[in-house]
N, C-alpha and C positions, 0 to 999 in steps of 0.2 A: 386443523389450522388452514385458513384460506387467505390469500393475498389477492385483492382485486386491483388491477391497474386500469386507470382511466387516463388514456392519452388525449390531451386536449390542446386546443388553441387557446392562448392565454386570454383573449378577449373575443368570445364568440357566443351569441345567444343560443345557438343550437347545442353546443357543447355544455353550456351552463344549464340549460333545461334538462338535458340528458343526465348530467351529473346529479342534479337535484332529485330527479326521478329514481335514479339508481341507488342513491343513498337512502331514500325513503323505503325502497324495496329491500335492500340488503341489511339495513340497520347495523352498520359496522361498530365494533367496540373501540376502534382507534382510527383516526383520520390523519394521514400524513400528506403534506402539501409541499410542493416545490416553492421554497421561499426562504427568507433569512431566519435562522434559529434565534437570533438575538431579539426578534420581535414576538416571541411566544407569549411573553407577559402582557402584550398589548391586545391579544385576540379577544379578550373579554369585552373590550370597548366596542367591538363590532356588533354586539347584541343590542346596544343602546339605540333608541329611536332617533337620537340627535346625530347619529353617524349616518350621513347621507352620501353615497357614492356619486360621482367618482372621487376617490380618495387614494392616497398612496402611503406606503410605509417608507419613511425616510430613515436610513441608517447612515451614520456619519461618525467620523473620528473627532471627538471634542478638541483634541489638540490642533487639528487642522480641519476645520469644518468644510473646507472646499473639497475634501476627499469624502465623497458621499455617493450613495446609490439609492435610487428610487425604485420601488416596486408598486406600480399603479394597479388599481382595481376599479372596475366599473360594476354596476349592478348585474350586467350580463357577462361578467368574468366567472368562469367555472370555479376558480379558487375562492372567490367571494361567496358563492353559493355553498361551497364545502365548509367554509368558516362559519357561515350563518347556521348551517345544519348542525355543526358540532356544538355551537353555543346554545341553540334552541333545545337540543336533546341531551345536553350534558355529556357529550362524547369527548374524550381527550383528543385534542387537536394540536398538531405540532408542525413546524416548518422543518424541512429536511435538506435544504440546499447547503452548499459549502458555506460555513460561517464567514461573514464579511470581516470578522476580525482578522482572518488570514488574507482575504482579498485586499483590504485597505492597507494592511501592513506591507503588502507587496507593491504599494503605490499604483494600484489599478483604479484610477479615478474615472470609472465609467459612470455616466450620468444615469442611464436607464438600462440596467444590465440583465433584465429578465429574458434569458434564453434568446439572445440575439443570434439569428440564424447564420450559420457559416455559408459561404458561397456554394460549396458543393452540395449542401443540404437543399438549397434553393434549386439547384440544377436538377436534383432527383425529383423533387415535387413538380417542377416545371415539365419534366418529361411525362409524369403521370397525368398532369392536366392536359397536355397536348394529346396524349393517347386517348383521353376521354372526350376529345373534341372541343376543348376550351382553349382560348387564346392566352389566358393568363392564370396564374395559380390562385389569385384572390377570388375570381369568379368561380373557378372550379371548386374550391373549398367551401365557398358560400352555398353553392347548390348541393354539394355532396353531403355537407355536415350541418351547416348553420340553419338550414330550412327544414331539417328533419325533426321528428318528435320522439323517435324511439330512444332507448337508453343502452341496455347491455349489449344488444346486437351491434349498435353503432361502434362501441369501443372495441369490440372484438375485431370488427372490420378494420378500424384504424390501426390496431396493433399489427394485424397481418400485413397491411399495406406498408407500415414503417419498417417492419422486419425485412421485407423484400427490398425496400429502398436502401436501407443501411447495408444489406448484403451486396447490393449492386454497386454501391460506392466502394466498399471494402478498403477503406483507408484508415490509418491510425489517427485517433483523436488528438487534438492538441492538448498539452499538459493540463491547462486549466479545466477544459471540459472533462478530461479523464478524472481529475480530482473531484469535480462536482458529482459525477455519477458514482464514484467510489464512496463519497460521504452519504449519498442517498441510500446506497445499498447497506451501509453500516447502520443507518437509522432504521431501516426496515428490519435488519437482524436484531437490533435492540428491541423493537416492538414485539417480535416473535419471542425473544428471550423472556420478555415480561409476561408472557402467557396469553397474549391476545389471540383469539381464535378467528377473528373476522376483521381484517385490516383493509382499509381503502387507501390507495395511493393515487393522488391527483398530481400529474406532472405533464410537462410538455410531451406531445406525442412522439417526438424524436427520441426521447430517453427510454421509452417503454421497453423495447427489445433488450437494451443493456441491463435494465433493472430486473426483467423477468428471468434472464439467464445469468445467474450470479457466479462469478469466479470464487476462488477460495477466499476466506475472510482475511488471510494473511496478505494476499495480493493487495486488497484495498487498504489494509493497515499500513503497508509499506509505502503506498502512494501518498498517504496523508502524514507520514512521519516527518518531523522536522520543519513543518511549515511555520513561518514567522507569524506573530500575533500582535495585534494592536488593541488598545482599549476603544470600544465603540459604544455609541448610544443610539436609541431608536425612538421614533415617535410617529404618530399619524399626522398627515398634512392634507389639506384640500388639494384636489387635482381637477383637471378639466378635460372635456372631450377633445379639445384641440390638441392637447399633449398626448392623447391616445392615438392620434392619426399618424399615418406614414409621413405626411408632410412636415411634422415637427422634428423628424429625424429619429424617432423612437424605433428601435430595431424590431420590437415585437408589436408594432402598431398595426392598426387596421385602416382600411381605405375610407370607411364611412361610419364612424361611431354614431352619428345621428340616425342613420338608417337602422343600425343594429339596436338602437334604443327602441325604435318602433317594433322591430322583430321580437324584442323581449317582452314588451308590454302588451302588444296586440298581434300575436303571431299569425292568426288567421285573417286578420283584416289590416295588416301592415300597409299594403298597397293603397287601400282606401284612405287611411289616416295620413299617410305620407303625401299622397297627391293633394289632399285637402290642405295640408300645411303649405304645399307649393303654391296653390292658388291664393291662399291667404297672404303669403309673402309677396307674390306678384302684385296683388291689389294694394298692399301697403306701399309699394314703390310706384304706384300709378300706372301699372300695366294691366291690360285687359285680360281678364280670366273669369270664367263663370262655372257654374255647376255642370253645364253641358260639356265643358272642356274636361272636367274630371271624369264624367261618365265615358266620354269618347276615348280619353287617354287610358282609362282602366281597361276598356274593351280591347283596345289595340295592344296593350301590354300583355294581356292574357293570350291574345292571338299569336303574338310574337313568341311567347313561351311555348305554345303548342307547336309552332313551326320549328322551333329549335329543340323540340323533344325534351322539354323540361317540365317538372311537375307543377311549378307555379312561377308566376312572374317575379323576377328578381330586380335588383337595382338597375342593371343594364337595360332590361326591357322597359322599365318605367322611364328612364332618361330618354331612350329612343322614342317612346310614345309621346313624351312631352315635346321633344324637338319637332315631331311631325305635326302634332295637333295645335301647338301654341306658338312655336318660335320660328318655324320656317327655316330660312337660311341664316338667321341671326343666332349667334352663340352667346351674346351678352346676358340674356336672362338665365341661360344654363349656368354660366359662371357665377351668377348671383345665387342660384340654388345650391351649387356646389359649396360655396363659401358659407352660406347661412344654414343650410339644412343637412348636407352630407356630414358636416362636422357637428353642427348644432351645439356650439361651444357653450357648455354650462359648467358651473363651478360647484364642487361638492362642499361639504362642511364636516367638521369633526366636533366631538363633544367637548364641553368645558373641562371634563375630567382628564383629557389627554395630557400626558406629561409634556411640559414645555419649559423653555428657559425663561428667566425673568423678563428679558427684553420683549420676547414674543408675547408674554402675558400682558405686559404694559400696552403694547400696540393693540392687542385685541380688546382690552378694556377701553382704550380710547376710541376704537371703531364703534363699540357699543354705545359709548357716551355720546358720540356725535351722530349716531344712527347712520353710519357709513358702512353698510355691509359689503364685504368684497364680492365682486361679480366678475365673471369672465368676459361678458360682453361690455361694450363701451357705454358709459353713463356720463351724461353732461351734468355739470355742477356750476351754478352761478353764485358767486360770493360778493357781497357788499361789505367791504372791510370796515365800514362805520358801525356795523352790528357786531357786538362782542362775540357771539357764537360763530359767526362767519369768519371773523378774524382768527379765532382759535382753530377752525378747520383749515384755514390757509396755512397757519403756522405748522399744523400737524402734517400736511402734505409736503411742505417745504423741508421739514425735518427728515421725513422719510427719504426725500430726494437727496438730501445731504449724505445719507448713508448708502446711496446707490440704489434705493428702492423707488423707482419712478412709477408709482401707482397712478399718478395723475400728471398731465402735461397741460400747461397753460396755452391758450390760443386766443388770437384777436377775434372779436366779434363786432361787426359793423353796428354802430349806434350805441355800443356799450364800452366806451373807452374811458380812460382817466385813471387817476391814482387810486381811487376807491373801489375799483371794480376788477375782479378776476373771473375768467371763464376757464373751467377745467374740463378735461376729458379723462375719465377714470376707467382703467381696465386692470384688474388684478391678475398677476401671473403666478403660477404655482412656484416658480423659482424664487419668489420673494421670501418664502418661508425659510429657504436655505440661507438667503442673504441676511435675514434677521438673526439666524443662528451665528453666522460669521460675525455680524456686528455686535454680538453679545459681549465680545472682548472689550468693547469701549465703555460699557456701563449697563446697569440693570434696568434703567428707564430710558425712554427715548430722548429726553432732554439731556441726561448725563452722557449718553452715548454720543449725541451730536457735539456736545462740548468737548469731550475727549478727542473725538475724531478731528474736529476743527483745529484744536491745539496741535495735534500731531501733524496734520497737513501744513499748518503754518510753520512749524519748526523745520519741516522738510522742504518748504518752498524756496526756490532759488531765483525766481523772476517776479518782478513787480506785477505785471498783468495778471498772472495766475493768482497772486496773493490778493490783489484787489477784487478779483472774481470771488474769492473766498469770503471777503468782507461783505460783498453783496449777498451771498448765500447766507451768511451769518445774520444779516439784518432780516431777510425774509423768514428765516427759521427762528428768529428771536432768541438767539443763544447769547445772552448778554454777558455771561461770565467769561466767555472766550474773547471779549473785546480787548482787554489789556494785552493778552498774549499776541493777538494779531497785530495790534497797533505797534507794539514794541518791535516785532519782527519786521514790519513794514518800514518803520523808521530806520532800522539798521540797514535794510536793503536799499532804501532810497538814498541814504548817505553815501553808499558806495557805488551807486549807479551813475555812470556818465553817459549812457546811451539815451539820447533825446527821444528816440522812438519808443523805448520802454516807458519813459516817464510820461510821454503824451498818452500812450495806450492805457496807462493806469488811471487817468483822470475820469473817464466816462463811468466806470463802475462805482467809483467813490461819489461822483456827483449823483448817481441814482440812489446811493445809500442816504445821502443827505436829503434828497427830494422825498423819499418815502419814509424817512424817519418820523416825521410828524404824523403821518397817517397811521403807522403801526405803534406809535407811542414809545419808540426806542430812543435812548439817549445817544445822540450822535456828536457830542461835543469833542470827544477824542478823535473821531473820524475827521471832523472839520480841522482840527489842529494838524493832522497828518497831511490833509489835502492842501492846506496853505503852503506847507513846505514843498510839496510836490509841484504845485503850480509855479512857484518861484524858481525851482531848479529847472523845470522844463522850459520856462521862458528864457533862462540864461543859456541853456544848452542848444536851443533850436537854431539860432543864427550860425553857430559854429558847425552844427551837424549837417546843415544844408549846403555847406561849401564842398566843392570838388567831388560830388557824388555822381554816379552814372544814372542812366535813365530808369533802370529797374529799381534802384534804391530810392530815387526821387518819387516814383509812383507809390511805393510803400509809405514813405514819409508824408506824402500828400494826403493819403487816406487817414493817417494818424493825426495830422493837423486838423482835418475836417472834423474828426470825432472829438478832439480836444476842444476845438472852438465851440462845438455844440454843448459840451459839458460846462465850459466856462460861462457861456451865455445862459445856460440853465440855472446856474447858481446866483447870478446877478449880484456878485460881490465887486464893489468898486475897485478894491486893491487888485483883485485878480484880473479884471478887465484892463486896468492901466498897465500892468506888467505884460499882459498878452499883447496889447496894442503896440507897446514899445518894442517887443520882440518881432512882431510882424513888420513894423516900420524899418527895423534893421535889415530884415530879409529883403524888403522891397527896394531899399536904397543901395544894397551891396551888389557889385558886379561879379563877385565870386560865388554868390548863392545860385543854385541851379535855377534856371528860368522858370521851370514848372512851379517851384515853391514861391519864387518872387511874384509870379503872376497871381497865384492864389492869395498871397499876402495883400496885394493891392485890392483884390476883390473883397476880401474880408474887411479891410479897413474902410472901403467905400460903403459897403452894405451897413456897417455899424456906425456910420456917420463920424468915424474918426478922421477920415479924409474927405475933403470937398470934391465936387465934380471936377474942378480945375486941377487939383492935385492928381486925381486919378487919370484925367485926360493927359496930363503932362507925363505921367509914368508910362501910359500906354503909347504916347507919341514917341517917347525916348526908346521904348522897347521895339517899336516898329521901324525905327530909323537905323537899324543895324544892317548895312549892306554886305558885311563880311560873312555873317553867319545867319542866313535866313532860317535855318532849322531851330536856332535858339529863339528866334522870334515866334515861330510856330509853337514851340513848347511853352513860351510865356503866355501866348494866347490860349492855349489849352488849359493851363492852370487858371487863367482869369475867367474864361467863359464856361468851363465844364459844369454841366448840370443845369444851366439856365441861360437862355438867350434873351431874357427880358431886359437885361441891361442895354443891349443893342437896339431894342425896340423903343425904349422910352428915353434914351439919352442921345440926343442928336450929336453932341461933340464927340462922344465915343464912336458913334457910327461913322462920322465923317473921317475921323483919324484912321480907323481901321479900313474904311473904304478907300481912302487915299493911299494907304500903304499898299493894299492889294493892287491898285491901279498902276503904281510905279514899279511893280516887280517885273523883271525881265521874263521872257516867255519860258526859258529853261528853269529859272528859279520857281516860277509859279507852278510849272508841271511837277517839280520836285516836292513842293509844299502842299499840293492839292490833296493827297491822301490824308495828311495830318489835319488839314482844315476840315475835311469831310468827317473825319473821326470825331472832331470836336463838335461840329454841328449835328452829328447824329445823336448826341446826348441830349439835345434840346427836346422839349415836349412838342407834340404835333401842332398845337395852336401857336406856339412860338415860331416854329418853322414856317407855318402858314403866313403869319404876320410879316416875317422877314421876306418871304416870297412876294407878298403884296407890296412891300416897300421897294423891293427890287423892280417889280413890274411898273412901279410909278416912274421909273427913269434911271434909277441907280442900279445898273445891271452888272456892276463889276463883281459882286459877291455871288452872282447866280450860280456859278460853277460849284461853289462850296455849299450853298444853302439848298439847292435843288438836288433831285435824285433822278438817275436813269435818263439823262439828256441824250438824245440822238442828234449828233451834229448835222447829219445829212438832212434830216427833217427840219431842223431849226433853220438851215440855210435857205430853205424854200420860202421862208417868211420875208427875207430881206428885200426881194424885189417889190413886194406889196408895200412894205414900210417905206421904201424909196418913193413910190408913187404917191402915197398918202402924205408924207412929210416933206417931200422935196429932195432933190439930189444932194443938197448941202447936209441935211439931216442924215 
C-alpha cells in the first residue's frame, strides 16, 4: 500500500501540469482532494464538455444562504486536473476537508475559505524566497514551481521544503486548522481500510508534513468529537479570473490569473503570446505598438532573465521589458495591461444539469430566451422600449436589480435621451449566484420573488421618500400585483406625515412613475390618486414648515421645493399647479417664512407666469429695503437668483432694483454681504456672468464686486487717472 502526497498551490499551472503527469504515471486507485465532502456527488458534472472553468463549488446553509463558502477552480488548478483525471479514468475521487456542515454550524461565514494562509505561514515562505534571492513570495514560487515541467521530483522537493518550514515555525495550530488536518487524516485512513493500494492525495503544500506523519487515530477522533452540524447544500456556479486574483480579497488568490492562463495553454511560448496580446490591447486603445516592439521586448525579457539567473523570462521580466521598449516614463499603459491582461477577467459556465433552486433556473431560462449570456467583462446594451422584446429585457434587468442583483446599470448617452430609450452597461459577478439563492425565499420565479420582496419592503417602510422610490422600482420592474399593497401603505403613511419636506421629496418619484407609465403600458390610475393627495398635503404644509427655521434646514427645504416644483411642472395638472402656486404665494407674502424660501417662491411664481414683472419687482424691492437685517436680504436674493442670472440680464426693472439696493448699502454692510453675494453669483453659468460683466462695463459698476472674480484693487486704481483725463474731472 502506497500513499502519494502532492503538495500544491491551489491555482498554479506548474503544479497542475505536474499533478496531471504524476497521476498518468502512477495510475492511483483512489484520489483524495482537499475540498468539501458535501460536493462529492457533483464531481461527475466536471466531466461534461459544458463545464468550462473558472467555476466554483458553492456550499451553503439553505436556512441561512448568506452562510456560504466558495471553492474556486480554474483550468490550471491542480485540484481540477485531479478531478478531471478521476472522471476520465473512472477512479473513485473524494473531497477530504472538514465538512462544511460543521464549519457553517459554527457560524464561520467565510466567503472563500480554501486554505487561507496564516500570517506565520507567509513569514516562513517569505524567508525562503528571500534566501533564494527573490523580493516576494509570489515571484519566487512562480519561478520555482509554476514554470517547471517535472512531476514527482517537484512534489518531493515541495514536501521537504514545507517540512522544514513547519519545523522552523514550531507553533501550535489554531483549532480550526487542527480539525481540518485531523479529518483529512481520517479520510486517508478510511481509504487504506477499504483496501486501496495506490492512493493519491492532493492538498495544500502546507498540510503535507502533517498528513505524512500521522498521530494515533484516537487523537484525531477526539479532535472531531462533538462538533455541531448544520444542513447544507452544494452546487456548481460560474466563477471569474477576477475573483481568483489577490486584489479581490481571496486568501488563496494569485497575482495574475491571465498570465497563468497563458502558462497553462502555451507553456513554452507563453511570453510570445502574452506580449502579442499586450500589443493588440494597446492598438485597441489607440496606442502605438508594432511587431518590432514585440520582438524587442521578448529579446529584452530573455536577457533580463539571464542576468537574474532564471531559466526563462517570467512576468516580472516581461513587464520590465514592456516598460523599457514601449512606455518609457509613463505608467498609464502598464496599468491598462495590469487591469485587462494580468487578470484577463473571463467568466466560466456550468452545465444545465447542475442542481439549482427554482429561482436560479427561471433566471437562467430568461437569460437564454433573451440571448443575454452572462459575461464578466462589461457589455453595452441599447434598448428601445417601443419594441416588445427590448421592453421585456428592460423589465428583466430591473427585476434583478429589485432583488439586489445589479447585473446592469443604466447610464446617459449623448444623443439618445428620452422616455423610450435606455442604455445599459452589463457585467455579471459570481456573487450574483449566491444572491439568487438568498432571494429564493421570496418565490420560485423572478416575477413572484419581486412581488413578494416589494410587498415585504412596503410593509416595513416607515418614510414616504423610501416608499415612493419603491413605487418607481415597481413600475420599472412591471410588478403590477404589488401596486395595491404599496398604494395602501403609502396612503397610510401620507395621512400621518406632517413633515412638508418628506411630502415634497415623495412627489418626484411618483411623477416619474406617471410619466413612464404610458411608455411601459402600466396602469398608473391608483398612483395618480395617491399623488393627488400628496400634492394637496404638501401645499398645505409648506408655508407652515418654512417658518422659523435655521439656515441649514432652509437649504434642505429649498432643494426639496425645487424637486417638487419640477415634478408638478412635469405632470401638467391644473389642480396641482393652482394649489402649488397658492402655497408659493403664501411663502412669498409672509414675513415669518425664511427669506431663502420666500425668494425662491417669488422666482418660481415669476418663471411660471403666475406673477407679473411688476409683482416680482415689488417683492424684490420690498425684500431689498430691509435696513435692519441685510443678511436676510442676501438670503432672499440667494433663493431668488440661485442657478440662473438670466433674470438680471433680461429684466431691467429687476436689475435696477437690485443695483439700487447695492448702491445704498453702507460700506460695512456691503463688506459683510459680499461673500454671500459672490456665492450666489458663482452659481451662474459662465455666459450669464459674462453678460452681467458687460452690463456692468457699460456704466453700472455697482455690482462689479459681486459679479467679477479676482479683482486686484491696487491695479484697478491705476485706471482712475486715465478715466479722469478721458471723461473729465466731474466724471
